[in-house]
C-alpha positions as CSV (number, residue, x, y, z in Angstrom):
1,M,202.5,38.8,-140.8
2,T,201.8,42.6,-141.1
3,S,200.1,44.8,-143.6
4,E,201.0,48.5,-143.8
5,A,198.0,49.5,-145.8
6,T,195.0,50.3,-143.5
7,I,191.5,51.5,-143.8
8,P,189.3,52.9,-141.0
9,S,186.5,50.5,-140.0
10,D,183.8,53.0,-140.6
11,E,185.0,53.5,-144.2
12,A,185.4,49.8,-144.8
13,I,181.9,49.2,-143.6
14,G,180.3,52.3,-145.1
15,D,181.8,51.8,-148.6
16,A,181.3,48.0,-148.6
17,V,180.0,46.5,-151.9
18,T,178.9,43.0,-152.7
19,G,182.0,40.8,-153.3
20,D,184.3,42.5,-150.8
21,I,186.3,39.8,-148.9
22,W,186.9,40.1,-145.2
23,L,189.7,38.0,-143.7
24,F,190.4,37.3,-140.0
25,R,193.4,36.1,-138.0
26,G,192.9,35.0,-134.4
27,R,194.9,33.7,-131.5
28,S,192.8,30.8,-130.2
29,L,194.0,27.2,-130.4
30,A,191.4,26.5,-133.1
31,D,192.5,29.6,-135.1
32,R,196.1,28.6,-135.0
33,A,195.3,25.0,-135.9
34,I,193.4,26.1,-139.0
35,R,196.3,28.2,-140.2
36,T,198.9,25.5,-139.4
37,F,196.9,22.8,-141.1
38,T,196.2,24.8,-144.3
39,N,199.5,26.8,-144.2
40,A,197.4,30.0,-144.5
41,P,198.0,33.4,-143.0
42,V,194.3,33.7,-141.9
43,N,191.8,31.4,-140.4
44,H,188.4,32.8,-141.4
45,V,187.0,34.4,-144.6
46,A,183.7,36.1,-145.3
47,M,182.1,38.1,-148.1
48,V,180.0,41.3,-148.1
49,V,176.4,41.3,-149.4
50,A,175.3,44.9,-150.1
51,L,172.0,45.0,-152.0
52,D,169.9,48.1,-152.8
53,D,169.3,50.1,-149.6
54,L,170.0,47.4,-147.1
55,P,172.9,47.9,-144.7
56,P,176.0,45.9,-145.8
57,L,175.9,42.3,-144.6
58,L,178.5,39.6,-143.9
59,W,177.9,36.2,-145.4
60,H,179.9,33.4,-143.8
61,T,179.8,30.3,-141.6
62,E,181.1,29.9,-138.1
63,M,180.8,27.8,-135.0
64,G,179.3,30.7,-132.9
65,Q,175.8,32.1,-132.6
66,T,176.5,35.5,-131.1
67,L,175.1,37.5,-134.0
68,E,171.6,37.6,-135.4
69,D,171.1,36.0,-138.8
70,V,169.1,38.7,-140.7
71,W,167.9,36.0,-143.1
72,T,165.9,34.2,-140.4
73,G,165.9,36.7,-137.6
74,T,167.4,34.1,-135.3
75,H,170.7,33.2,-133.7
76,H,172.2,30.0,-134.9
77,R,175.6,28.4,-135.7
78,G,176.8,27.6,-139.2
79,A,176.1,29.6,-142.3
80,Q,174.7,33.0,-141.5
81,L,174.1,36.5,-142.8
82,N,175.0,39.2,-140.3
83,R,175.1,42.9,-140.3
84,L,178.6,43.9,-141.1
85,A,178.5,46.8,-138.6
86,D,177.6,44.3,-135.9
87,A,179.9,41.5,-137.0
88,Y,183.1,43.6,-137.1
89,P,183.2,44.5,-133.4
90,V,182.3,41.0,-132.4
91,W,185.1,39.4,-134.5
92,T,187.7,42.0,-133.5
93,G,186.5,42.4,-129.9
94,K,184.9,39.3,-128.4
95,Y,186.8,36.9,-130.7
96,G,190.1,38.9,-130.6
97,Q,190.7,38.7,-134.3
98,L,192.6,41.0,-136.6
99,A,190.7,42.0,-139.7
100,W,191.6,42.8,-143.3
101,V,189.4,43.6,-146.3
102,R,190.0,43.1,-150.0
103,Q,187.7,45.3,-151.9
104,F,185.9,43.9,-154.9
105,R,186.3,45.6,-158.3
106,G,183.9,44.5,-161.0
107,D,180.3,44.5,-162.1
108,V,177.6,42.7,-160.2
109,T,174.6,42.3,-162.4
110,R,171.0,41.7,-161.2
111,E,171.3,38.1,-162.4
112,M,174.4,37.7,-160.2
113,E,172.5,39.1,-157.3
114,D,169.7,36.7,-157.9
115,E,172.1,33.8,-157.9
116,L,173.6,35.1,-154.7
117,L,170.2,35.2,-153.0
118,R,169.5,31.7,-154.1
119,V,172.7,30.5,-152.5
120,I,171.8,32.3,-149.3
121,E,168.4,30.8,-149.3
122,R,169.8,27.3,-149.9
123,Y,172.8,27.4,-147.5
124,D,171.7,29.7,-144.6
125,G,171.6,27.6,-141.5
126,K,173.8,24.8,-142.8
127,P,176.0,23.6,-139.9
128,F,179.7,24.1,-139.6
129,P,181.6,20.8,-140.0
130,K,183.3,19.0,-137.1
131,P,187.1,19.5,-137.1
132,G,187.9,16.0,-138.3
133,R,185.4,16.2,-141.2
134,L,186.6,19.7,-142.1
135,A,190.2,18.5,-142.4
136,R,189.2,15.4,-144.4
137,W,187.1,17.5,-146.8
138,W,189.9,20.0,-147.4
139,V,192.4,17.2,-148.1
140,E,190.0,15.5,-150.4
141,G,189.4,18.8,-152.2
142,R,193.1,19.1,-152.9
143,F,192.7,15.9,-154.8
144,R,189.7,17.4,-156.6
145,K,187.2,15.2,-154.8
146,Q,183.9,17.0,-154.1
147,A,182.7,17.1,-150.4
148,T,179.3,15.6,-149.7
149,G,177.1,16.4,-146.7
150,E,175.1,19.2,-145.2
151,A,177.9,21.0,-143.4
152,V,179.9,23.8,-145.0
153,Y,183.0,25.7,-143.8
154,C,183.8,29.4,-144.5
155,A,186.0,29.2,-147.6
156,Q,183.9,26.5,-149.1
157,L,180.8,28.6,-148.7
158,L,182.5,31.6,-150.4
159,A,183.7,29.4,-153.3
160,I,180.2,28.1,-153.8
161,T,178.8,31.6,-153.7
162,F,181.3,33.0,-156.1
163,R,180.9,30.0,-158.5
164,H,177.1,30.5,-158.6
165,M,177.7,34.2,-159.3
166,G,179.9,33.2,-162.3
167,L,183.0,34.7,-160.7
168,L,185.0,31.5,-159.9
169,D,186.3,28.6,-161.9
170,P,183.9,25.7,-161.4
171,K,186.5,23.1,-162.2
172,K,187.9,23.0,-158.7
173,P,185.5,21.6,-156.0
174,A,184.5,24.2,-153.4
175,N,186.3,22.2,-150.7
176,W,189.6,22.8,-152.5
177,Y,189.5,26.3,-151.1
178,D,190.7,27.4,-147.6
179,P,190.8,30.9,-146.1
180,G,194.3,31.5,-147.4
181,T,193.3,31.0,-151.0
182,F,191.4,34.3,-150.6
183,W,194.6,36.1,-149.5
184,S,196.5,37.9,-152.2
185,G,199.5,35.7,-152.0
186,D,197.5,32.9,-153.6
187,R,196.6,35.0,-156.6
188,L,193.0,34.0,-156.8
189,E,191.7,34.6,-160.3
190,L,188.1,35.8,-160.8
191,A,186.1,35.7,-164.0
192,N,184.5,38.4,-166.1
193,G,187.2,40.9,-165.4
194,A,186.6,41.1,-161.7
195,T,189.5,41.5,-159.3
196,L,190.1,41.9,-155.6
197,G,192.3,44.7,-154.2
198,G,195.2,44.1,-151.9
199,E,194.6,43.5,-148.2
200,L,193.7,46.6,-146.2
201,R,194.1,46.2,-142.4
202,V,190.9,47.4,-140.8
203,V,191.5,49.7,-137.9
204,D,189.4,51.7,-135.5
């Protein structure tokens, strides 16, 4: 899988806006297992949070705790809010992942930002599900069965966030989504006239 369209990392970070989607593809056994199981081109997805004069942040959930969660000022696994400028070199360097960005096009109102912050307050620190549970939840989601429990995985967290912001159809349970549904090939439809641009490979 290749993408000819590229964007320099400093531009992707410096011009980041709330709603931008970052997608990652790694080489580890876990990364490959996620892609194989979900038939997706990527194994991780995250979204940008860029509010007022704050530096752009990355909202996602992962098994690691390398990065500081700026919401709590601590290092923890699970749902976390990291500085995008810090997260990018960790994911592409330490984790050995390729990165793409799909730039958000649309209006983000103050009410939508308030909903976003409520989601972060509620879900920050929620654990990442164990592999067996993650797989079961995703399969159940395909049959429109809502997952229950405290844990949350990356695509599920983004679906929850987008739904609360009024950008995503609430009819599908959040665990219906996987990282690949945020790749352009799945033609994810957003509400209120919002769209996501095509994948831009982030390069140094």
